[in-house]
C-alpha positions in Angstrom: -41.8 74.4 79.7 -45.2 72.8 79.4 -47.2 75.9 78.9 -48.3 77.4 75.7 -46.6 80.7 76.5 -43.4 79.0 76.7 -43.7 77.5 73.2 -45.0 80.8 71.7 -41.9 82.5 73.0 -39.7 79.6 71.9 -41.2 79.6 68.5 -40.9 83.5 68.2 -37.2 83.1 69.2 -36.6 80.3 66.6 -38.2 82.3 63.7 -35.9 85.3 64.6 -32.8 83.0 64.7 -33.9 81.4 61.5 -33.9 84.8 59.7 -30.7 85.7 61.2 -29.2 82.5 60.0 -30.2 83.1 56.5 -28.9 86.6 56.3 -25.7 85.4 57.8 -25.5 82.7 54.9 -26.4 85.1 52.5 -23.7 87.8 53.7 -20.9 85.1 53.9 -21.6 84.0 50.3 -20.9 86.0 47.0 -24.7 86.2 46.5 -26.1 89.8 46.4 -29.6 91.0 46.0 -29.4 91.0 42.1 -28.1 87.3 42.2 -30.6 86.0 44.7 -31.9 83.4 42.4 -28.4 81.9 42.1 -28.1 81.3 45.7 -27.4 77.8 47.0 -30.8 77.2 48.5 -29.9 73.9 50.0 -27.3 75.6 52.1 -29.6 78.5 53.1 -32.4 75.9 54.2 -29.6 74.2 56.0 -28.6 77.2 57.9 -32.2 78.1 58.6 -33.2 74.7 60.0 -30.0 74.6 62.0 -30.6 77.8 63.6 -34.1 77.0 64.4 -33.2 73.7 66.0 -30.3 75.2 68.0 -32.7 78.0 69.3 -35.4 75.4 70.5 -32.7 73.4 72.0 -31.3 76.6 73.7 -34.7 77.5 75.2 -35.4 74.0 76.6 -31.9 74.0 78.2 -32.5 77.5 79.7 -35.5 76.3 81.7 -33.6 74.5 84.6 -31.3 77.5 84.7 -33.8 80.1 84.8 -37.0 80.6 87.1 -38.7 78.0 84.6 -41.4 80.3 83.1 -39.9 81.2 79.9 -37.2 80.2 77.4 -34.8 82.9 78.5 -32.2 83.0 81.4 -33.5 86.3 82.4 -36.5 86.0 85.1 -39.9 86.5 84.0 -40.5 89.2 86.4 -37.5 91.3 85.1 -38.8 91.2 81.5 -42.3 92.1 82.4 -41.1 95.2 84.3 -39.1 96.2 81.4 -41.8 95.9 78.8 -43.2 99.3 79.3 -40.6 100.7 76.8 -38.2 102.1 79.1 -34.7 100.9 79.1 
């Protein structure tokens, strides 16, 4: 948890969750692509920040439950072996 690699991976996960939270909030509202300027930006920012905070907290909480090398519950060796593009 005290490595740069951990925080890079956690930041990447938080960024993805932030984008997903905003898309969820937009999808749940009556705002379409043509009405994007009429969106409730305070709500969207709230969803985005909440998603990012929950993602980082989830990454931190996952450390004791995993092998301690990353923000995921999956072991790092398992992730590395599957990174070659094969399912």
